[in-house]
C-alpha positions as CSV (number, residue, x, y, z in Angstrom):
1,M,-48.8,-7.3,-1.8
2,A,-46.7,-8.6,-4.9
3,L,-43.2,-7.3,-4.6
4,S,-42.4,-4.8,-7.2
5,K,-39.4,-2.8,-8.4
6,E,-41.7,0.3,-8.2
7,I,-43.1,-0.7,-4.8
8,I,-39.5,-1.0,-3.3
9,L,-38.0,2.5,-4.5
10,Q,-41.4,3.9,-3.1
11,A,-40.9,2.7,0.7
12,T,-37.1,3.5,0.5
13,N,-36.9,7.3,-0.8
14,K,-36.2,5.9,-4.3
15,G,-33.6,3.2,-3.5
16,M,-31.7,6.0,-0.9
17,G,-32.6,3.8,2.2
18,V,-31.4,0.5,0.0
19,F,-27.9,2.1,-0.2
20,R,-28.2,3.7,3.4
21,H,-28.3,0.2,4.8
22,Y,-26.0,-1.8,2.7
23,I,-23.0,0.2,2.4
24,P,-21.3,0.2,5.4
25,F,-20.1,3.5,6.1
26,P,-21.8,6.9,6.4
27,F,-21.7,8.7,2.9
28,Q,-23.1,11.7,1.1
29,V,-24.9,12.3,-2.2
30,G,-22.4,13.4,-5.0
31,R,-19.4,12.9,-2.3
32,N,-17.0,10.4,-3.6
33,F,-16.1,7.0,-1.8
34,L,-14.6,3.6,-2.0
35,N,-17.0,1.3,-3.8
36,P,-17.5,-1.2,-1.0
37,L,-18.2,-3.8,-3.8
38,Y,-14.4,-4.5,-4.8
39,A,-11.4,-3.8,-2.9
40,D,-11.0,-0.3,-4.3
41,K,-8.0,2.1,-3.8
42,N,-9.4,5.2,-5.4
43,A,-12.3,7.0,-4.0
44,S,-14.0,7.0,-7.4
45,C,-17.4,6.2,-7.1
46,N,-20.9,7.9,-5.4
47,V,-24.5,8.0,-4.8
48,F,-26.5,10.3,-7.4
49,F,-30.1,11.0,-8.3
50,D,-31.0,10.1,-11.4
51,R,-33.7,12.7,-12.4
52,R,-34.5,10.3,-15.9
53,N,-35.0,7.5,-14.0
54,D,-36.3,9.0,-10.8
55,C,-34.2,6.9,-8.3
56,Y,-30.9,7.0,-6.5
57,R,-27.9,5.1,-8.6
58,L,-24.5,4.5,-8.0
59,K,-22.1,5.6,-10.3
60,D,-18.2,4.1,-10.3
61,F,-15.8,6.1,-12.5
62,G,-13.2,3.4,-12.3
63,N,-15.3,0.5,-13.1
64,D,-18.5,1.1,-14.6
65,D,-19.4,-2.8,-14.5
66,F,-20.1,-1.8,-10.7
67,S,-22.5,1.1,-11.5
68,G,-25.9,0.7,-11.4
69,D,-29.4,1.2,-9.2
70,C,-29.6,-0.1,-5.7
71,F,-31.1,-3.6,-6.7
72,A,-28.1,-4.3,-9.0
73,F,-26.0,-3.1,-5.8
74,V,-27.8,-6.0,-3.6
75,G,-27.2,-8.3,-6.3
76,K,-23.5,-7.7,-7.0
77,L,-23.6,-8.1,-2.7
78,S,-25.8,-11.3,-3.3
79,G,-24.1,-13.0,-6.5
80,L,-27.5,-12.2,-8.1
81,D,-28.3,-10.7,-11.8
82,C,-31.0,-8.1,-12.0
83,N,-31.7,-9.3,-15.5
84,R,-32.6,-12.6,-14.8
85,P,-36.4,-12.7,-13.0
86,A,-36.2,-15.3,-10.6
87,E,-33.0,-13.7,-9.4
88,F,-34.1,-10.2,-9.3
89,M,-37.1,-11.6,-7.3
90,Q,-34.9,-12.9,-4.9
91,I,-33.2,-9.4,-5.0
92,L,-36.6,-7.9,-3.9
93,E,-37.2,-10.5,-1.5
94,R,-33.9,-9.7,0.4
95,I,-34.6,-6.3,0.5
96,N,-37.8,-6.2,2.0
97,N,-36.2,-8.7,4.6
98,E,-33.4,-6.8,5.7
99,L,-35.0,-3.4,5.7
100,H,-38.0,-4.8,7.5
101,L,-40.6,-2.9,5.2
102,G,-43.2,-5.8,5.3
103,L,-44.3,-5.6,2.1
104,S,-45.0,-8.9,1.1
105,D,-47.0,-9.6,4.6
106,G,-50.5,-9.2,3.1
107,K,-51.0,-5.6,5.3
108,D,-51.8,-2.9,3.6
109,Y,-49.0,-0.8,2.8
110,K,-48.0,2.8,3.7
111,P,-45.2,4.0,2.6
112,H,-43.0,5.0,5.7
113,S,-39.1,5.8,6.1
114,V,-36.3,3.4,6.3
115,S,-33.8,4.6,8.7
116,S,-29.9,4.1,7.9
117,S,-27.6,1.2,9.1
118,K,-24.9,3.1,11.1
119,H,-22.4,0.6,10.1
120,T,-18.4,0.9,9.9
121,S,-15.8,-1.4,9.0
122,D,-14.8,-1.9,12.6
123,I,-18.0,-2.3,14.0
124,P,-18.4,-5.1,16.3
125,A,-19.6,-7.8,14.2
126,V,-22.0,-9.2,16.3
127,Q,-24.0,-6.3,15.6
128,T,-24.0,-7.8,12.2
129,A,-25.7,-11.4,13.4
130,T,-28.4,-9.6,15.2
131,S,-29.6,-7.0,12.8
132,V,-31.2,-9.8,10.2
133,P,-34.3,-11.4,10.7
134,L,-34.9,-14.5,12.4
135,K,-36.5,-17.7,11.4
136,K,-39.3,-19.0,13.6
137,G,-38.2,-20.9,16.4
138,R,-39.6,-23.4,18.6
139,P,-40.0,-23.3,22.1
140,Y,-37.2,-24.7,24.6
141,K,-36.1,-25.3,27.8
142,V,-33.1,-26.0,29.3
143,T,-31.6,-26.7,32.6
144,Q,-27.8,-25.9,32.8
145,R,-25.2,-28.0,34.9
146,N,-21.6,-27.6,36.1
147,F,-18.7,-29.0,33.8
148,T,-17.6,-32.3,35.0
149,Q,-14.2,-33.1,35.3
150,Q,-14.6,-35.9,32.5
151,E,-16.0,-33.2,30.3
152,L,-13.4,-30.4,30.9
153,A,-11.0,-33.9,29.9
154,W,-13.0,-34.5,26.9
155,W,-12.5,-30.4,25.9
156,A,-8.8,-30.4,26.5
157,Q,-7.9,-32.9,23.8
158,Y,-8.2,-29.9,21.4
159,V,-6.8,-27.4,24.2
160,I,-10.1,-26.0,25.1
161,T,-10.4,-24.9,28.8
162,E,-13.5,-24.3,30.9
163,K,-12.5,-20.2,30.7
164,L,-12.6,-20.4,27.0
165,L,-15.9,-22.7,26.7
166,L,-17.6,-19.8,29.0
167,S,-16.0,-16.7,27.0
168,F,-17.7,-18.1,23.7
169,H,-20.8,-19.0,25.8
170,V,-20.9,-22.6,26.0
171,I,-22.3,-24.5,28.7
172,S,-23.0,-28.0,29.9
173,L,-26.7,-29.1,29.9
174,S,-28.4,-31.8,32.0
175,R,-31.6,-31.8,30.0
176,F,-33.0,-29.9,26.6
177,A,-37.0,-29.8,25.9
178,S,-38.7,-28.6,23.0
179,E,-40.9,-29.6,20.3
180,N,-41.0,-30.9,16.8
181,R,-42.2,-30.2,13.4
182,E,-45.3,-31.3,14.5
183,G,-45.1,-29.6,17.3
184,N,-44.9,-32.7,19.7
185,P,-42.9,-32.4,23.1
186,F,-39.3,-34.6,23.5
187,Y,-36.2,-33.9,25.2
188,F,-32.9,-35.2,25.6
189,D,-31.2,-35.9,29.2
190,W,-27.4,-35.8,29.8
191,S,-25.2,-39.1,30.6
192,E,-21.4,-39.6,30.9
193,K,-22.3,-41.3,27.7
194,E,-24.1,-38.8,26.0
195,P,-23.2,-35.5,27.3
196,M,-24.4,-32.3,26.1
197,Y,-23.4,-28.6,25.3
198,G,-25.1,-25.6,24.7
199,Y,-24.0,-22.9,22.3
200,T,-26.2,-20.1,23.7
201,G,-27.2,-16.7,21.9
202,K,-29.7,-14.1,22.8
203,Q,-32.8,-15.6,21.6
204,H,-31.9,-19.1,20.9
205,I,-29.3,-22.6,22.0
206,K,-27.5,-24.8,19.4
207,V,-27.1,-27.9,21.3
208,Y,-23.9,-30.4,20.6
209,R,-24.2,-34.0,21.6
210,P,-21.2,-35.2,20.2
211,L,-21.0,-39.1,21.5
212,S,-24.9,-39.5,20.3
213,E,-26.6,-40.1,17.0
214,I,-28.7,-37.3,17.1
215,R,-25.6,-34.5,17.3
216,F,-27.2,-31.4,17.1
217,V,-30.3,-29.6,18.1
218,Q,-31.7,-26.3,17.7
219,G,-34.0,-24.2,19.7
220,G,-35.3,-20.7,19.6
221,N,-35.0,-18.1,17.2
222,I,-32.0,-19.2,15.2
223,P,-30.4,-16.1,13.0
224,E,-30.4,-16.5,8.7
225,N,-27.1,-15.2,9.0
226,Y,-26.0,-17.2,12.1
227,C,-22.2,-16.8,12.9
228,F,-20.2,-18.1,15.7
229,G,-17.3,-16.8,16.9
230,L,-17.8,-12.9,15.5
231,E,-18.5,-11.4,18.7
232,Q,-14.9,-13.1,20.0
233,L,-12.7,-11.2,16.8
234,P,-10.6,-8.1,17.7
235,A,-11.4,-5.0,15.6
236,K,-8.2,-5.5,13.4
237,G,-6.1,-8.7,12.7
238,D,-4.0,-10.6,10.0
239,L,-5.5,-13.8,9.5
240,L,-9.3,-15.3,10.3
241,F,-10.6,-18.4,9.5
242,V,-13.8,-19.6,8.2
243,T,-14.5,-23.0,9.8
244,G,-17.0,-25.9,9.5
245,G,-18.1,-25.8,13.4
246,E,-18.2,-24.0,16.9
247,K,-15.6,-26.8,18.2
248,D,-12.9,-26.3,15.5
249,V,-13.8,-22.4,15.8
250,M,-12.6,-22.6,19.5
251,A,-9.6,-25.4,19.0
252,L,-8.1,-22.4,16.5
253,A,-8.8,-19.8,19.4
254,A,-7.5,-21.8,21.8
255,H,-4.3,-22.1,19.8
256,G,-3.8,-18.3,19.3
257,F,-5.9,-18.3,15.9
258,H,-8.9,-16.2,15.0
259,A,-12.1,-17.9,13.8
260,I,-15.6,-18.2,13.0
261,C,-18.5,-20.5,11.9
262,F,-22.1,-20.5,10.1
263,N,-24.3,-22.7,10.6
264,S,-23.0,-25.3,8.5
265,E,-20.2,-26.2,6.2
266,T,-23.0,-26.3,3.2
267,S,-24.9,-23.0,4.0
268,H,-25.2,-19.8,3.3
269,I,-22.4,-17.5,3.6
270,P,-23.5,-13.9,4.0
271,H,-21.8,-11.6,1.8
272,E,-22.1,-8.7,3.4
273,I,-20.5,-10.1,7.1
274,I,-17.8,-11.5,4.6
275,H,-17.4,-8.1,2.7
276,K,-16.8,-6.2,6.6
277,L,-14.5,-8.9,7.4
278,S,-12.3,-8.0,4.6
279,Y,-11.6,-4.6,5.7
280,R,-10.4,-6.0,9.2
281,F,-8.2,-8.9,8.2
282,K,-5.7,-9.3,5.6
283,H,-6.4,-13.1,4.9
284,I,-9.7,-14.9,4.9
285,V,-9.4,-18.6,4.6
286,L,-11.7,-21.5,4.5
287,L,-10.7,-24.4,6.7
288,F,-13.3,-26.8,6.1
289,D,-13.5,-30.6,6.8
290,V,-11.5,-32.5,4.4
291,D,-14.4,-35.1,3.9
292,K,-16.0,-35.4,0.7
293,T,-18.7,-32.6,1.6
294,G,-16.2,-30.2,3.3
295,L,-13.9,-30.4,0.3
296,E,-17.1,-29.6,-2.0
297,A,-18.3,-27.4,0.3
298,S,-15.1,-25.0,0.8
299,E,-14.4,-25.3,-3.3
300,K,-17.6,-23.9,-4.1
301,Q,-17.7,-21.5,-1.2
302,A,-14.0,-19.9,-1.8
303,S,-15.3,-19.3,-5.7
304,C,-18.4,-17.3,-4.4
305,L,-16.2,-15.1,-2.6
306,S,-13.4,-14.9,-4.6
307,A,-14.3,-11.3,-5.1
308,Y,-13.6,-10.7,-1.2
309,G,-10.1,-12.5,-1.4
310,V,-11.4,-15.5,0.2
311,S,-9.5,-18.6,-0.2
312,R,-9.1,-22.2,1.1
313,L,-6.6,-24.2,3.0
314,L,-6.7,-27.9,3.0
315,L,-5.3,-30.0,5.9
316,P,-3.3,-32.9,5.5
317,L,-5.7,-35.8,7.2
318,T,-7.1,-38.8,5.9
319,G,-10.9,-37.1,5.8
320,T,-12.3,-40.5,7.9
321,K,-14.7,-39.6,10.5
322,E,-11.8,-39.6,13.3
323,E,-9.4,-37.2,11.2
324,K,-11.6,-34.5,9.6
325,D,-11.3,-31.7,10.5
326,V,-8.9,-28.9,12.5
327,A,-10.0,-30.0,15.8
328,D,-9.0,-33.4,14.9
329,Y,-5.7,-31.9,14.0
330,F,-5.0,-30.5,16.8
331,R,-6.2,-33.7,18.9
332,L,-3.7,-35.6,16.9
333,G,-0.6,-34.0,17.8
334,H,-0.4,-31.0,15.8
335,T,0.7,-27.8,17.1
336,S,-0.4,-23.9,16.2
337,E,3.4,-23.5,14.6
338,D,2.3,-26.5,12.3
339,L,-0.6,-25.1,10.9
340,K,1.6,-21.7,10.8
341,H,3.9,-23.8,8.4
342,L,1.0,-25.1,6.2
343,F,-0.4,-21.0,5.6
344,L,3.4,-20.4,4.9
345,Q,3.0,-23.2,2.2
346,Y,0.1,-21.4,1.2
347,L,1.8,-17.8,1.0
348,D,4.7,-19.5,-1.0
349,T,2.5,-20.7,-3.6
350,L,0.2,-17.6,-3.9
351,Y,3.1,-15.2,-3.9
352,R,6.1,-17.8,-5.9
353,E,6.7,-14.5,-8.5
354,T,7.0,-11.6,-6.3
355,M,9.1,-14.1,-3.8
356,S,11.2,-15.5,-6.8
357,A,12.0,-12.0,-8.0
358,L,12.8,-10.8,-4.5
359,K,15.5,-13.4,-4.1
360,S,18.0,-11.7,-6.4
361,C,17.4,-8.7,-4.2
362,E,18.0,-10.3,-0.9
363,V,21.3,-9.0,0.3
364,D,23.9,-12.3,1.5
365,F,26.0,-10.9,3.6
366,S,28.4,-13.6,2.9
367,N,29.0,-12.6,-0.3
368,P,28.8,-8.7,-0.4
369,P,28.2,-6.8,-3.5
370,P,31.2,-5.2,-5.3
371,I,31.7,-1.8,-4.1
372,A,30.2,0.7,-7.0
373,Q,33.1,3.0,-8.5
374,I,33.2,6.7,-8.5
375,V,32.3,8.4,-11.5
376,V,32.1,11.8,-10.5
377,S,33.7,13.9,-7.4
378,V,34.6,16.8,-5.8
379,N,37.0,17.1,-3.3
380,D,37.2,12.8,-2.6
381,V,33.2,13.7,-1.8
382,P,31.4,11.1,-4.0
383,L,28.3,12.8,-6.1
384,G,28.1,10.4,-9.5
385,T,28.5,6.5,-8.5
386,Q,27.5,3.4,-10.6
387,G,24.4,2.7,-10.3
388,N,23.0,5.9,-9.2
389,L,21.4,9.0,-10.4
390,L,23.6,12.7,-10.2
391,C,21.1,15.3,-10.7
392,I,22.2,18.6,-12.1
393,T,19.6,21.9,-12.2
394,G,19.4,25.3,-12.4
395,G,17.5,28.1,-14.1
396,E,17.8,29.2,-18.4
397,G,21.4,31.1,-18.8
398,T,23.5,29.8,-15.9
399,G,25.7,28.0,-17.8
400,K,24.2,24.6,-16.9
401,S,24.7,22.9,-20.5
402,N,28.1,23.9,-20.5
403,Y,29.0,22.7,-17.0
404,V,27.1,19.3,-18.2
405,A,29.8,19.0,-21.2
406,S,32.6,19.5,-19.0
407,V,31.1,16.0,-17.1
408,I,31.2,14.4,-20.3
409,S,34.6,15.8,-21.2
410,G,35.7,13.8,-18.3
411,A,34.7,10.9,-19.5
412,V,36.2,10.9,-23.2
413,R,39.5,12.4,-22.4
414,P,42.5,10.6,-23.4
415,Q,43.9,8.8,-20.7
416,G,46.4,10.2,-18.5
417,A,45.2,14.1,-20.1
418,N,45.0,16.5,-17.8
419,I,41.8,18.9,-18.7
420,D,39.9,21.6,-17.2
421,T,36.4,19.8,-15.8
422,L,35.1,22.9,-13.7
423,G,36.0,22.1,-10.5
424,I,34.7,18.3,-10.6
425,T,36.8,15.0,-10.6
426,V,35.3,12.7,-13.6
427,G,36.4,9.2,-13.3
428,E,39.1,7.8,-16.3
429,N,37.0,5.8,-18.9
430,I,40.0,3.3,-18.9
431,H,37.7,0.7,-20.7
432,Q,36.3,2.7,-23.0
433,K,33.2,2.0,-22.5
434,A,29.9,3.6,-23.9
435,V,29.7,7.4,-23.2
436,L,26.0,8.6,-23.7
437,F,24.6,12.2,-24.1
438,Y,20.7,12.8,-25.1
439,D,19.6,16.1,-25.6
440,T,16.2,16.6,-25.7
441,E,15.8,20.6,-25.7
442,Q,18.7,22.3,-28.0
443,S,18.5,22.0,-31.9
444,E,20.9,19.5,-34.0
445,V,23.2,22.9,-34.9
446,Q,23.2,23.8,-31.2
447,L,24.4,20.1,-30.2
448,Y,26.6,19.9,-32.6
449,K,28.5,23.1,-31.2
450,N,28.6,22.0,-28.1
451,I,30.1,18.6,-29.0
452,N,32.5,20.4,-30.7
453,N,33.2,22.7,-27.9
454,L,33.4,20.0,-25.1
455,L,36.3,17.3,-27.6
456,R,38.3,20.5,-27.3
457,R,37.8,20.6,-23.5
458,S,38.8,17.0,-23.4
459,K,41.9,17.4,-26.1
460,R,40.1,15.5,-28.6
461,L,40.1,15.7,-32.0
462,A,37.2,13.8,-33.5
463,M,34.6,12.1,-31.5
464,P,36.1,8.6,-30.0
465,E,33.8,5.4,-31.3
466,Y,32.1,5.3,-27.6
467,L,31.2,8.5,-27.8
468,H,27.3,9.1,-29.2
469,A,25.2,11.9,-28.9
470,Y,21.5,11.9,-29.8
471,C,19.4,15.4,-30.5
472,L,16.0,13.7,-29.5
473,T,13.7,17.3,-30.2
474,G,12.3,15.4,-33.3
475,M,10.7,12.6,-31.5
476,S,7.7,12.4,-29.1
477,R,7.9,12.6,-25.3
478,K,6.7,8.6,-25.3
479,E,9.3,7.9,-28.3
480,R,12.3,9.6,-26.4
481,L,12.3,7.4,-23.4
482,Q,11.7,4.0,-25.1
483,A,14.8,5.3,-27.5
484,I,17.1,6.2,-24.4
485,V,16.4,2.3,-23.0
486,Q,16.7,0.8,-25.7
487,S,20.4,2.6,-27.0
488,M,21.7,1.9,-23.9
489,D,20.5,-1.7,-24.2
490,R,22.5,-1.8,-27.5
491,Y,25.7,0.2,-26.5
492,H,26.1,-1.9,-23.2
493,Y,26.8,-5.1,-25.5
494,Q,28.9,-3.1,-27.9
495,C,31.6,-1.4,-25.7
496,G,31.3,-3.9,-23.1
497,G,29.4,-1.4,-20.4
498,I,28.6,2.0,-20.4
499,H,30.5,4.6,-18.2
500,L,28.6,7.9,-18.1
501,V,25.2,8.6,-19.3
502,V,23.7,12.1,-19.6
503,V,19.8,13.3,-19.9
504,D,19.8,17.2,-20.7
505,G,16.4,17.8,-20.4
506,I,14.6,14.9,-18.1
507,A,11.7,17.3,-17.7
508,D,10.9,16.6,-21.8
509,L,10.6,12.9,-21.5
510,I,7.5,13.4,-19.6
511,K,3.8,15.2,-20.1
512,G,4.6,17.7,-17.4
513,A,6.9,18.0,-14.0
514,N,3.9,18.1,-12.1
515,D,2.8,14.8,-13.2
516,E,3.2,12.9,-10.3
517,A,2.5,9.5,-11.7
518,E,4.3,10.4,-15.0
519,S,7.3,12.0,-12.9
520,I,7.7,8.7,-10.3
521,A,7.7,6.2,-13.5
522,V,10.4,8.1,-15.5
523,V,12.4,8.7,-12.3
524,E,12.2,4.9,-11.5
525,E,13.1,3.8,-14.9
526,L,16.0,5.8,-14.7
527,Y,17.4,4.5,-11.4
528,R,16.8,0.9,-12.4
529,L,18.8,1.3,-15.4
530,A,21.8,3.1,-13.7
531,G,21.5,-0.3,-11.7
532,I,21.3,-2.4,-14.5
533,Y,24.1,-1.2,-16.5
534,H,26.3,-0.3,-13.3
535,T,26.8,3.5,-14.6
536,C,25.7,6.4,-13.5
537,I,23.1,8.5,-15.1
538,V,23.0,12.2,-15.2
539,P,19.7,13.9,-15.5
540,V,19.3,17.4,-16.1
541,L,16.9,19.4,-14.6
542,H,16.2,22.9,-16.2
543,F,13.8,24.2,-12.9
544,I,15.6,27.1,-10.8
545,P,15.3,25.5,-6.9
546,N,13.8,26.8,-4.2
547,G,16.5,26.4,-1.9
548,L,17.8,23.1,-1.2
549,K,14.7,21.7,-2.4
550,L,13.9,21.5,-6.2
551,R,10.0,22.1,-7.3
552,G,7.3,19.9,-9.0
553,H,6.9,16.2,-8.4
554,L,9.7,15.4,-10.8
555,G,12.2,17.5,-8.8
556,S,10.6,15.9,-5.5
557,E,11.4,12.6,-6.8
558,L,14.9,13.1,-7.9
559,Q,15.3,14.5,-4.2
560,R,14.5,11.3,-2.9
561,K,16.3,9.2,-5.6
562,A,19.2,10.9,-6.6
563,A,22.5,10.3,-5.0
564,A,23.6,13.9,-5.2
565,I,21.8,17.3,-6.6
566,L,24.3,19.8,-8.1
567,S,22.6,23.4,-8.9
568,V,24.5,26.0,-11.2
569,E,23.4,29.8,-10.4
570,K,24.4,32.7,-11.5
571,D,27.0,34.9,-8.7
572,D,26.3,38.4,-7.9
573,D,28.7,39.3,-10.8
574,P,26.7,37.8,-13.8
575,A,29.7,37.2,-15.6
576,I,30.8,33.8,-13.1
577,S,28.4,30.8,-12.2
578,V,28.0,29.0,-9.2
579,V,27.6,25.4,-8.3
580,K,26.2,24.4,-5.4
581,A,25.2,20.8,-3.8
582,L,21.7,20.7,-2.8
583,K,22.1,16.7,-1.6
584,V,24.8,14.4,-0.8
585,R,23.7,11.4,0.1
586,D,26.7,10.5,2.4
587,G,27.3,14.1,3.9
588,S,26.1,17.5,4.4
589,P,25.5,19.7,1.6
590,L,26.0,22.9,3.0
591,D,29.5,21.5,3.5
592,V,30.3,21.0,-0.3
593,P,32.4,23.9,-1.0
594,L,30.8,26.6,-3.9
595,M,32.7,26.2,-6.9
596,Q,32.9,28.9,-9.7
597,F,33.4,29.3,-13.4
598,A,33.2,32.0,-16.0
599,W,33.9,32.2,-20.0
600,D,37.0,32.8,-20.8
601,K,37.4,34.5,-24.4
602,D,41.0,34.3,-25.0
603,I,40.8,30.4,-25.3
604,G,36.7,30.1,-26.1
605,M,35.3,28.5,-23.2
606,H,34.2,28.0,-20.0
607,V,37.4,28.2,-16.8
608,Y,37.4,26.8,-13.5
609,L,37.4,30.0,-11.0
610,G,38.6,28.1,-7.7
611,E,36.2,27.6,-5.0
612,K,34.4,30.6,-2.9
613,P,35.6,31.6,0.2
614,K,35.2,30.0,3.6
615,E,33.1,32.8,4.8
616,V,30.9,32.6,1.7
617,K,30.2,29.0,2.0
618,E,29.6,29.6,6.1
619,K,27.3,32.6,5.5
620,R,25.1,30.3,2.3
621,K,25.0,27.8,5.4
622,E,23.6,30.3,7.9
623,D,20.8,31.6,5.2
624,E,19.9,28.0,4.3
625,L,19.2,27.1,7.5
626,V,17.5,30.1,8.8
627,T,15.1,29.7,6.0
628,I,14.7,26.1,7.0
629,A,13.9,27.2,10.7
630,R,11.4,29.9,9.8
631,D,9.4,27.3,7.5
632,I,10.0,24.8,10.3
633,F,8.8,27.0,13.4
634,T,5.9,28.1,11.4
635,H,3.8,25.4,12.1
636,K,4.9,24.7,15.7
637,H,6.4,27.5,17.9
638,F,7.8,24.9,20.4
639,L,10.0,21.9,19.6
640,T,12.0,19.2,21.5
641,Y,15.3,18.3,20.4
642,M,14.0,15.5,18.7
643,E,11.4,16.8,17.1
644,L,13.5,19.5,15.5
645,C,16.2,17.1,14.3
646,E,13.1,14.9,12.6
647,Q,11.8,18.1,10.9
648,I,15.3,19.0,9.3
649,Q,15.7,15.7,8.2
650,T,12.3,15.7,6.4
651,A,12.7,19.1,5.2
652,L,16.2,18.7,3.5
653,D,16.1,14.5,3.4
654,V,19.6,14.5,5.2
655,K,20.4,11.7,7.6
656,E,19.9,12.0,11.7
657,R,23.8,12.5,12.0
658,T,23.9,15.6,9.5
659,A,20.6,16.8,10.6
660,K,22.3,16.9,14.5
661,N,25.7,18.9,13.1
662,Y,22.5,21.3,11.7
663,I,21.5,21.9,14.8
664,R,24.7,22.2,16.6
665,F,25.4,25.1,13.7
666,M,22.2,26.7,14.6
667,R,22.2,27.1,17.9
668,E,25.6,28.7,17.7
669,K,24.4,31.0,15.3
670,E,21.4,31.7,17.2
671,I,19.3,30.7,14.7
672,I,17.5,28.6,17.5
673,L,17.5,29.6,21.2
674,K,16.0,27.1,24.2
675,E,12.8,28.1,25.6
676,P,13.1,30.5,29.0
677,S,10.3,28.9,31.0
678,N,11.1,24.9,29.5
679,P,14.5,24.2,28.3
680,N,13.6,20.9,26.7
681,Y,12.0,23.0,23.7
682,F,13.4,24.9,21.1
683,I,12.5,28.0,19.9
684,I,13.3,30.4,16.8
685,G,16.0,32.2,17.4
686,L,15.9,36.5,16.9
687,I,18.0,36.1,13.9
688,A,15.4,33.9,12.1
């Protein structure tokens, strides 16, 4: 029966059987999964039933080049083009053979179901080699013998021991008998001058006669996808070599490397085996002979298998008969460290650009970096330093904009002037570096009014040349960030550096504060700019925080990146605003004083009212830790000391030392208690 597309679809439940066989993991129709045809990172493809064409198809929403029916899928696996008739027939034959459909063996066809292959990327690879059709084998008979000391000495020059030989199912033979192509019997006998070894499989043997004119003969049913060393591989690994021969595989194994080989360097390397191995190993490297045949074969195979990240490594050998493969490499005295060094040189070539970029980021302890100057602090606790972000957050109408203006006032005040900066200390801008203020929310009229107020606070009659304020409400969100980046670069050179940057409304630089990708990108960009220009950037986030945490993806990213976070909130008395620390990189935010400020009608601006009483600070600390304890013990009622410490570190983004101080405080206030029946565990206290 002639193979056709329609016959295959009829035999495989409209193509579903083909997908089940070749996709190396279970899947559900219509449910997204990672495309196994390439290094997919997002589950954005699925198998669905195409009613129009009456067959199952694979749809890849991330890369439509990999969408198609089951024939296109097998074609991609095999490197064949469905649009070429000759190659399409090869695809049909492969499906027929590997699914054992029996559609072209001359028998009457009857539709039957195709069982799905239960592969996973971690299934021992030996199963792959035995699940493929077998070549029609020749009958053979072998007589096994014990390894002689002379034979073991020969193998030992490659550091291959008897134990290793046995682990790879290699035996010594005294006789091998079989038939030639014409069916005539022949045999080989062992002798000291012509030893004989057998690479044995379940239904076949490959005979190796290293010192004879006829070096290799085969007997039995050799699998089409014969692969030596597959059975000995670990479930996961870093580096896998694909070599030209069995002896090379064992020589590499003897030196601590993982390796496999196929029937010969010029034989077809099955894509499905490499595909599965690419999930198990970080690097798959061709390590063929360096003679003319090996060099040509490795170049061709590397090109064919490039989709799986397969590369090739060339050994520094002459390529002669005595010096061409990795076994010769070790026999000549090279060590495993030498081979690792060769591979490291390959990685240096592969990662040249990345490593060059990293070089400038490497910490040099003999040349310590300059100490970052403090730009903003409270009671000698650094909040904003050069190269870092200081986030200010709070809800609408809390006095946040006026508080931000006081920070700018401190940065532009005349040298030696004593002004009210609402409880914070701002480093003097002695060298008159640029101070940049970008507002994305208020109108130009309101911004002008705010600038006038901050100049009065700073005791200046006019704007200094190095202060630049911009109203960005007329720009698109994309243009705003670009304007900030480019103007910072301009003023860095014009003013000999940047002292302080304020972005009032960071959320207005992106589409939405809950867009994870954009949130990460904008915070990383501001953090990068702070490092480049050795300045402190103050992003203002118009959010009401939830306890000690900021909300949304933008808030979470600022929580990770900012050196400190201050929240401006209304007090119980609505005329008073309170500034709380939500995060302090080097210390505990709950130990930073609560600062107060309010509007003074007589002088027409906000004034500092001092710190909240110590009792209020302690009460705030207790309330916050009660809330944290409730959250932590919601998921698990019993925690060890270390588990509790880790949970607090994660919840509050604090260091271990600070978390332990919190635990001590929580025990003193009976927010947490030791479990009566097991003092190794903590439980939540009655107060919480």
